[in-house]
Every structure is written in C-alpha cells, then in structure tokens.
FITIVO-985793 format. One record per residue: x, y, z of N, C-alpha, C in turn; residue in one letter. Coordinates in steps of 0.2 Angstrom, whole numbers. Example, Ala and Ser with C-alpha at 12.3 -4.5 7.8 and 13.67 -1.06 7.14 Angstrom:
BAVO   n.east   n.north    n.up   ca.east   ca.north   ca.up   c.east   c.north    c.up   r
BAVO       66       -28      39        62        -22      39       66       -16      39   A
BAVO       64       -11      35        68         -5      36       64         0      39   S
***
This chain:
BAVO   n.east   n.north    n.up   ca.east   ca.north   ca.up   c.east   c.north    c.up   r
BAVO        4        -6       0         0          0       0        4         6       0   X
BAVO        3        11      -5         7         17      -5        2        23      -3   X
BAVO        5        27       1         0         33       3        0        38      -1   X
BAVO        5        39      -6         5         45     -11       -1        44     -15   X
BAVO       -5        50     -16       -10         50     -21       -8        51     -28   X
BAVO      -11        48     -33        -9         48     -40      -12        55     -43   X
BAVO       -9        60     -42       -12         67     -44      -12        67     -52   X
BAVO       -8        63     -55        -7         63     -63      -14        61     -66   X
BAVO      -18        57     -63       -24         54     -66      -29        60     -66   X
BAVO      -28        65     -63       -34         71     -63      -32        76     -68   X
BAVO      -27        75     -72       -25         80     -78      -31        81     -82   X
BAVO      -33        87     -84       -39         88     -88      -45        90     -84   X
BAVO      -45        89     -78       -51         90     -73      -49        97     -70   X
BAVO      -54       102     -71       -53        108     -68      -57       109     -61   X
BAVO      -62       106     -60       -66        106     -54      -62       103     -48   X
BAVO      -61       106     -42       -57        103     -37      -61        97     -34   X
BAVO      -68        97     -34       -71         91     -32      -70        85     -36   X
BAVO      -70        86     -43       -69         81     -48      -62        78     -47   X
BAVO      -58        83     -47       -51         81     -46      -50        76     -40   X
BAVO      -53        78     -34       -52         74     -28      -55        67     -29   X
BAVO      -61        67     -32       -65         61     -33      -60        56     -38   X
BAVO      -58        59     -43       -54         55     -48      -48        52     -44   X
BAVO      -44        56     -41       -38         54     -38      -39        49     -32   X
BAVO      -44        50     -28       -45         46     -22      -48        39     -25   X
BAVO      -52        39     -30       -54         33     -33      -49        29     -36   X
BAVO      -44        32     -39       -39         29     -42      -34        26     -37   X
BAVO      -33        30     -32       -29         27     -26      -32        21     -23   X
BAVO      -39        21     -22       -42         15     -19      -42         9     -24   X
BAVO      -43        10     -30       -42          5     -35      -36         1     -35   X
BAVO      -30         5     -34       -24          3     -34      -21         0     -28   X
BAVO      -24         2     -22       -21          0     -16      -25        -4     -11   X
BAVO      -32        -3     -12       -36         -6      -7      -38       -13      -9   X
BAVO      -38       -18      -4       -40        -25      -4      -47       -26      -1   X
BAVO      -49       -32      -2       -55        -34       1      -54       -36       8   X
BAVO      -57       -33      13       -56        -36      20      -61       -42      22   X
BAVO      -65       -43      17       -70        -49      19      -67       -56      16   X
BAVO      -62       -56      12       -60        -62       9      -52       -61       7   X
BAVO      -49       -65       4       -42        -65       2      -40       -61      -4   X
BAVO      -45       -58      -7       -44        -54     -14      -39       -48     -12   X
BAVO      -35       -47     -17       -29        -42     -16      -32       -36     -19   X
BAVO      -37       -35     -22       -39        -29     -25      -47       -28     -25   X
BAVO      -49       -22     -26       -56        -21     -28      -57       -19     -35   X
BAVO      -63       -20     -38       -64        -17     -44      -69       -11     -44   X
BAVO      -68        -7     -49       -73         -1     -49      -79        -3     -52   X
BAVO      -85         0     -50       -91         -2     -52      -92         2     -59   X
BAVO      -98         1     -63       -99          4     -69     -101        11     -67   X
BAVO     -100        16     -71      -102         23     -70     -110        23     -69   X
BAVO     -112        27     -64      -119         28     -63     -122        23     -58   X
BAVO     -117        18     -56      -120         13     -51     -121        17     -44   X
BAVO     -128        16     -42      -130         20     -36     -127        18     -30   X
BAVO     -124        22     -26      -122         21     -19     -116        16     -18   X
BAVO     -113        13     -24      -108          8     -23     -102        10     -28   X
BAVO      -96        11     -25       -91         13     -30      -86         7     -32   X
BAVO      -85         2     -27       -81         -3     -28      -84       -10     -26   X
BAVO      -82       -15     -29       -84        -22     -27      -79       -27     -27   X
BAVO      -80       -32     -24       -75        -38     -24      -78       -43     -28   X
BAVO      -75       -45     -34       -78        -50     -38      -77       -57     -36   X
BAVO      -73       -58     -30       -72        -64     -27      -78       -66     -22   X
BAVO      -80       -61     -18       -85        -62     -13      -91       -58     -14   X
BAVO      -91       -54     -19       -97        -49     -20      -98       -44     -15   X
BAVO      -93       -42     -11       -94        -37      -6      -94       -30     -10   X
BAVO      -98       -26      -7       -98        -19     -10      -96       -14      -6   X
BAVO      -93        -8      -9       -90         -3      -5      -92         4      -8   X
BAVO      -93         9      -3       -94         16      -5      -88        20      -2   X
BAVO      -85        24      -6       -79         28      -4      -82        35      -2   X
BAVO      -80        38       3       -81         45       5      -74        48       7   X
BAVO      -71        52       3       -65         55       4      -66        62       6   X
BAVO      -61        65      10       -61         71      13      -54        74      14   X
BAVO      -53        80      13       -46         83      14      -46        86      21   X
BAVO      -49        83      26       -49         85      33      -49        79      37   X
BAVO      -47        80      43       -48         74      48      -55        71      48   X
BAVO      -55        65      49       -61         61      50      -64        63      56   X
BAVO      -70        67      56       -73         69      63      -78        64      65   X
BAVO      -83        66      70       -88         61      72      -94        61      68   X
BAVO      -95        66      63      -100         66      58      -98        66      51   X
BAVO     -101        61      47       -99         61      40     -105        62      36   X
BAVO     -105        67      32      -111         69      28     -112        63      23   X
BAVO     -119        61      23      -121         56      18     -127        59      14   X
BAVO     -130        54      11      -135         56       6     -142        57       9   X
BAVO     -147        55       6      -154         56       8     -155        51      14   X
BAVO     -159        54      19      -160         51      25     -165        45      25   X
BAVO     -170        46      21      -175         40      20     -172        35      17   X
BAVO     -168        36      12      -165         31       8     -160        27      12   X
BAVO     -157        30      16      -152         27      21     -155        23      26   X
BAVO     -161        25      29      -164         21      34     -167        15      30   X
BAVO     -170        15      24      -172         10      21     -167         5      19   X
BAVO     -161         7      17      -156          3      16     -153        -1      22   X
BAVO     -153         2      28      -152         -2      34     -157        -7      35   X
BAVO     -163        -5      35      -168        -10      37     -169       -16      32   X
BAVO     -167       -15      26      -167        -20      21     -161       -23      19   X
BAVO     -156       -22      23      -149        -25      23     -146       -24      16   X
BAVO     -146       -17      13      -144        -16       7     -138       -11       7   X
BAVO     -135       -10      13      -130         -5      13     -123        -8      10   X
BAVO     -119        -4       7      -112         -6       6     -108        -5      12   X
BAVO     -102        -8      12       -97         -6      17      -94         1      15   X
BAVO      -93         5      21       -90         11      20      -83        12      21   X
BAVO      -80        16      16       -73         17      17      -72        25      17   X
BAVO      -70        27      23       -69         35      24      -62        36      24   X
BAVO      -60        40      19       -53         41      17      -52        49      19   X
BAVO      -46        50      22       -44         57      24      -37        58      21   X
BAVO      -36        64      17       -30         65      14      -27        72      15   X
BAVO      -21        73      15       -18         79      16      -17        82       9   X
BAVO      -21        88       8       -22         91       1      -15        95      -1   X
BAVO      -11        96       4        -4         99       2        1        94       0   X
BAVO        2        89       4         7         84       2        4        78      -2   X
BAVO       -3        78      -3        -6         73      -7       -5        66      -5   X
BAVO       -6        65       1        -5         58       4      -11        56       8   X
BAVO      -12        50       8       -18         48      12      -15        47      20   X
BAVO      -19        50      24       -18         50      31      -21        45      35   X
BAVO      -28        44      34       -32         39      37      -37        36      33   X
BAVO      -38        30      34       -43         26      30      -47        22      35   X
BAVO      -54        23      36       -58         20      41      -63        15      37   X
BAVO      -64         9      39       -68          4      36      -74         3      41   X
BAVO      -80         4      39       -86          3      43      -90        -3      39   X
BAVO      -90        -9      42       -94        -14      38     -101       -12      38   X
BAVO     -105       -14      33      -112        -12      32     -116       -14      38   X
BAVO     -115       -20      41      -119        -23      46     -117       -20      53   X
BAVO     -113       -15      53      -111        -12      60     -114        -5      60   X
BAVO     -119        -3      56      -122          3      56     -130         2      58   X
BAVO     -132         5      63      -139          4      65     -142        11      64   X
BAVO     -149        11      64      -153         17      63     -150        23      68   X
BAVO     -149        21      74      -147         26      79     -140        30      77   X
BAVO     -136        27      72      -130         30      70     -132        35      64   X
BAVO     -138        36      62      -140         40      56     -144        46      59   X
BAVO     -141        52      58      -144         58      60     -147        62      54   X
BAVO     -154        63      56      -158         67      51     -155        74      51   X
BAVO     -154        77      45      -152         84      44     -158        88      42   X
BAVO     -158        94      43      -164         99      42     -165        99      34   X
BAVO     -171       100      32      -173        100      25     -169       106      22   X
BAVO     -168       106      15      -165        111      12     -170       117      11   X
BAVO     -168       123      12      -172        129      11     -176       129       5   X
BAVO     -181       133       5      -186        134      -1     -182       137      -7   X
BAVO     -177       141      -5      -173        144     -11     -168       139     -14   X
BAVO     -167       133     -11      -162        129     -14     -164       125     -20   X
BAVO     -160       123     -24      -162        119     -30     -166       113     -29   X
BAVO     -164       109     -23      -168        104     -21     -172       105     -15   X
BAVO     -176       110     -15      -179        113      -9     -183       107      -5   X
BAVO     -182       106       1      -186        101       5     -182        95       6   X
BAVO     -177        94       2      -173         87       2     -170        87       9   X
BAVO     -170        81      12      -168         79      18     -162        74      18   X
BAVO     -156        77      20      -150         72      20     -149        69      27   X
BAVO     -143        66      28      -142         63      34     -134        64      36   X
BAVO     -132        62      42      -125         62      44     -125        55      47   X
BAVO     -119        52      46      -117         46      49     -113        48      56   X
BAVO     -116        45      61      -112         47      68     -108        42      70   X
BAVO     -101        43      69       -96         38      71      -96        36      78   X
BAVO      -98        40      82       -98         39      90     -104        34      91   X
BAVO     -109        33      87      -114         28      88     -113        22      84   X
BAVO     -107        21      82      -105         14      79     -100        11      84   X
BAVO     -101         5      86       -97          2      91      -90         2      89   X
BAVO      -85         2      94       -78          2      92      -76        -4      87   X
BAVO      -79       -10      88       -78        -16      84      -79       -14      77   X
BAVO      -84       -10      76       -86         -8      69      -82        -2      66   X
BAVO      -78         1      69       -73          6      66      -66         3      65   X
BAVO      -65         0      60       -59         -3      58      -54         1      55   X
BAVO      -49         2      58       -43          7      55      -39         3      50   X
BAVO      -39         5      44       -35          2      39      -28         6      38   X
BAVO      -29        13      39       -23         18      40      -25        22      45   X
BAVO      -20        23      50       -21         27      56      -15        32      56   X
BAVO      -17        39      55       -12         44      56       -5        42      52   X
BAVO       -7        40      46        -1         39      41        2        32      42   X
BAVO        0        28      47         3         21      48       -2        16      45   X
BAVO        1        12      41        -3          7      38       -4         1      42   X
BAVO      -10        -1      44       -12         -7      48      -11       -13      43   X
BAVO       -8       -19      46        -7        -25      42      -14       -28      39   X
BAVO      -14       -31      33       -20        -34      31      -22       -39      35   X
BAVO      -18       -44      38       -21        -49      43      -24       -46      49   X
BAVO      -22       -40      51       -25        -37      57      -32       -34      55   X
BAVO      -32       -31      49       -39        -28      47      -44       -34      45   X
BAVO      -41       -39      42       -46        -45      41      -48       -48      47   X
BAVO      -44       -48      52       -46        -51      59      -51       -47      62   X
BAVO      -51       -40      62       -56        -36      65      -62       -37      61   X
BAVO      -62       -37      54       -68        -38      50      -71       -45      52   X
BAVO      -67       -50      53       -70        -57      54      -73       -57      61   X
BAVO      -71       -53      66       -73        -53      73      -81       -50      73   X
BAVO      -82       -46      68       -89        -43      68      -94       -47      63   X
BAVO      -91       -52      59       -95        -55      54     -101       -58      57   X
BAVO     -101       -61      64      -107        -64      66     -113       -59      66   X
BAVO     -112       -53      67      -118        -48      66     -121       -48      60   X
BAVO     -118       -50      54      -121        -50      48     -127       -55      47   X
BAVO     -127       -60      51      -132        -65      50     -138       -64      55   X
BAVO     -138       -58      58      -144        -56      62     -149       -52      58   X
BAVO     -155       -52      60      -160        -48      56     -158       -41      58   X
BAVO     -160       -36      53      -158        -29      54     -161       -26      61   X
BAVO     -167       -28      62      -170        -25      68     -167       -28      75   X
BAVO     -165       -34      75      -162        -37      81     -155       -34      81   X
BAVO     -152       -34      76      -145        -31      75     -144       -24      78   X
BAVO     -150       -20      77      -150        -13      79     -149       -13      86   X
BAVO     -153       -17      90      -153        -17      97     -146       -19      99   X
BAVO     -143       -24      96      -137        -27      98     -131       -22      97   X
BAVO     -131       -18      92      -126        -13      91     -127        -8      96   X
BAVO     -133        -5      97      -134          0     102     -132        -2     109   X
BAVO     -133        -8     111      -131        -10     118     -123       -11     118   X
BAVO     -121       -14     113      -113        -15     112     -110        -8     113   X
BAVO     -113        -3     109      -110          4     109     -110         7     116   X
BAVO     -115         7     119      -116         11     125     -111         7     131   X
BAVO     -111         0     130      -107         -3     135     -100        -2     134   X
BAVO      -98        -2     128       -91          0     127      -89         7     129   X
BAVO      -94        11     129       -92         18     131      -90        18     139   X
BAVO      -92        13     142       -90         13     149      -82        12     150   X
BAVO      -79        10     145       -72          9     145      -70         5     151   X
BAVO      -73         0     153       -72         -5     158      -71       -12     156   X
BAVO      -66       -15     159       -65        -22     157      -71       -27     160   X
BAVO      -73       -25     166       -79        -28     168      -85       -23     170   X
BAVO      -91       -25     170       -96        -20     172     -102       -24     175   X
BAVO     -107       -21     178      -112        -24     181     -119       -22     177   X
BAVO     -124       -26     180      -131        -25     177     -133       -18     178   X
BAVO     -131       -15     184      -133         -8     185     -129        -3     180   X
BAVO     -123        -5     178      -120         -1     173     -124        -1     167   X
BAVO     -126        -7     165      -130         -7     159     -137        -4     159   X
BAVO     -140        -4     165      -147         -1     166     -146         7     166   X
BAVO     -140         9     167      -139         17     167     -140        20     160   X
BAVO     -140        15     155      -141         18     148     -148        17     146   X
BAVO     -153        16     151      -160         14     149     -163        20     145   X
BAVO     -162        26     147      -165         32     144     -162        33     137   X
BAVO     -156        32     136      -153         32     129     -156        27     125   X
BAVO     -156        21     127      -159         16     123     -166        16     122   X
BAVO     -170        19     126      -177         20     126     -178        26     120   X
BAVO     -173        31     120      -174         36     115     -172        33     108   X
BAVO     -168        28     107      -166         25     101     -172        20      99   X
BAVO     -176        17     104      -181         12     102     -187        14     106   X
BAVO     -190        20     104      -196         22     107     -202        17     107   X
BAVO     -202        13     102      -208          8     102     -207         2     107   X
BAVO     -202         2     111      -201         -3     116     -202        -1     123   X
BAVO     -206        -3     126      -208         -1     133     -205        -5     139   X
BAVO     -201       -10     137      -198        -15     142     -190       -15     140   X
BAVO     -187        -9     141      -180         -8     139     -176       -12     144   X
BAVO     -177       -13     150      -172        -17     154     -172       -24     152   X
BAVO     -178       -27     151      -179        -34     149     -175       -34     142   X
BAVO     -175       -30     138      -172        -30     131     -164       -29     132   X
BAVO     -162       -25     137      -155        -25     139     -152       -32     141   X
BAVO     -156       -35     145      -154        -42     148     -154       -47     142   X
BAVO     -159       -46     138      -159        -51     132     -152       -50     127   X
BAVO     -151       -43     126      -145        -42     122     -138       -44     126   X
BAVO     -138       -44     132      -132        -46     136     -131       -54     134   X
BAVO     -137       -57     134      -136        -64     132     -134       -65     125   X
BAVO     -136       -61     121      -134        -62     114     -127       -60     113   X
BAVO     -125       -55     116      -117        -53     116     -113       -59     119   X
BAVO     -116       -62     124      -112        -68     127     -112       -73     121   X
BAVO     -117       -75     118      -118        -80     113     -113       -79     107   X
BAVO     -113       -72     106      -108        -70     100     -101       -70     102   X
BAVO      -99       -71     108       -92        -72     110      -89       -65     113   X
BAVO      -94       -60     114       -91        -54     116      -90       -53     123   X
BAVO      -95       -57     127       -95        -56     134      -95       -63     138   X
BAVO      -93       -62     144       -93        -68     148      -97       -66     154   X
BAVO     -101       -71     156      -105        -70     162     -101       -72     168   X
BAVO      -99       -68     172       -94        -70     178      -98       -73     184   X
BAVO     -103       -69     185      -108        -71     191     -114       -67     190   X
BAVO     -120       -69     193      -126        -65     192     -125       -57     192   X
BAVO     -127       -54     187      -127        -47     187     -120       -44     186   X
BAVO     -115       -48     184      -108        -46     183     -105       -49     177   X
BAVO     -102       -45     172      -100        -47     166      -93       -44     164   X
BAVO      -89       -48     160       -83        -47     158      -82       -47     150   X
BAVO      -78       -42     147       -77        -43     140      -72       -48     138   X
BAVO      -74       -52     133       -69        -57     131      -65       -54     125   X
BAVO      -68       -50     121       -65        -47     116      -64       -39     118   X
BAVO      -58       -37     118       -56        -30     120      -55       -25     114   X
***
C-alpha cells in the first residue's frame, strides 16, 4: 500500500471536487484490498452505479468511498435520510470506506472501514430540509455518527499515516461477521447495547451499569416499553456472539477487548 495519491490521473479536470474524486478513486483501486476475503484488490463499479463505488468480484462485497481533505470527525455527511434508513432495514448497505488525505502533500492520512452490518438506525442523524430557495428545496440528507458505531465496527486500515497490516484488518472484520447473520431489527438493538457498554471503558461491568443507559436506549427504540428486559436479552446475545462472559449474576466481563 502506497500513501501517495496519484495526482497525474486528474489532468484535464478543472473542478477541485472532480479532481479529488478521480484521484482518491484511483488510489483506492490501486491500493485497497477486500477485508472480507483474500482478494488483493477491488474493482470499480460501472459509471452511474448508485451508492456503490467498488466491489469484490471474489466475494461480491460492495463498498462506498467517501474522501475528505480534513480529519475524519464524528459526523460524516451522507445522502438522503429516508433512503439510508431503508437501506439499513433492508440490509442493502455497502461497506463504507472513509478516506482522509492531506491536500498539500497529497498523501492519504487515514482510512476507516465501517462494515455495512455495523451501522444501526441510531447512527444515522436526520439533517434539516433544504431551504425553499435551494435547488432541491425540501430534500432531507443525513449524517453518519461515528460515535454511535461500536468500536468493533470502526476498523482502521490507515491510522495517522501508519498502515495497519492486512491480517489485522481482516481479523477485525472477521470478529464482527457474526452480526451479519442477524436480522436488521435485532442487530440494531445489539449494536446500540454494544456501543453504550463499550463507552464505559471498563474491562468488567455490572447490570446496574447497563441499566444506566436505559434512557438512551429508550430514545433509540421508542416503540419498546420494556427496555431493561431488552438489555438483559442483548447481554445474552453478546455472550452467545463471544463478546461477553457472564462472571456471576449481574456481573460481566469482556472477552474481546
């Protein structure tokens, strides 16, 4: 993997946004591999393919690239809100690649991979509709909230200019693969509980710690009136997935850190 961006491929493009798109897509095509299988490269999709920029011809994994000339923050601007929510509920999301580059030195500084099955509805923030004077008046976009994605689902491929090894990236991806087989609605609860419990930053925690997020989880799932029972259910699911160990009644330990 080479961090230098291929600026030469953008010759003939005048628009800064077009130049950035062409350069970062060319870099990804040359340098990025599939984290879901052993394929050494990704292929570009046909022009006009909606929401998918790259795919793996070996395992059919799909990827969407979002590049920015600033550090990756906690919010990533995305497309239409309703379309994003439908894609989550229908399991039609691609995996996301968030790429940050230095616009002066033209090098990639960070590359973050978010597997499609690690995004819950709670990680999607509805933006205000565009004003009446806008070309697409009334259109509602969304933001992806990275803080609402569990740490397991935020896989670093490049961190501050340091390249993470392929085996490490693929191991991280494999660790969250069990989430893929869950229904989108069940997975949403599991991701939300996993996210809030990880925010405790404790090796071990208690049921009281888990219950302390009752209000947050109730806000994420207003249709459920039995949040504490749901929390207990999700603790069992996380145990069965291999994330947690039940030490004793009401006391839990992380297996995967």
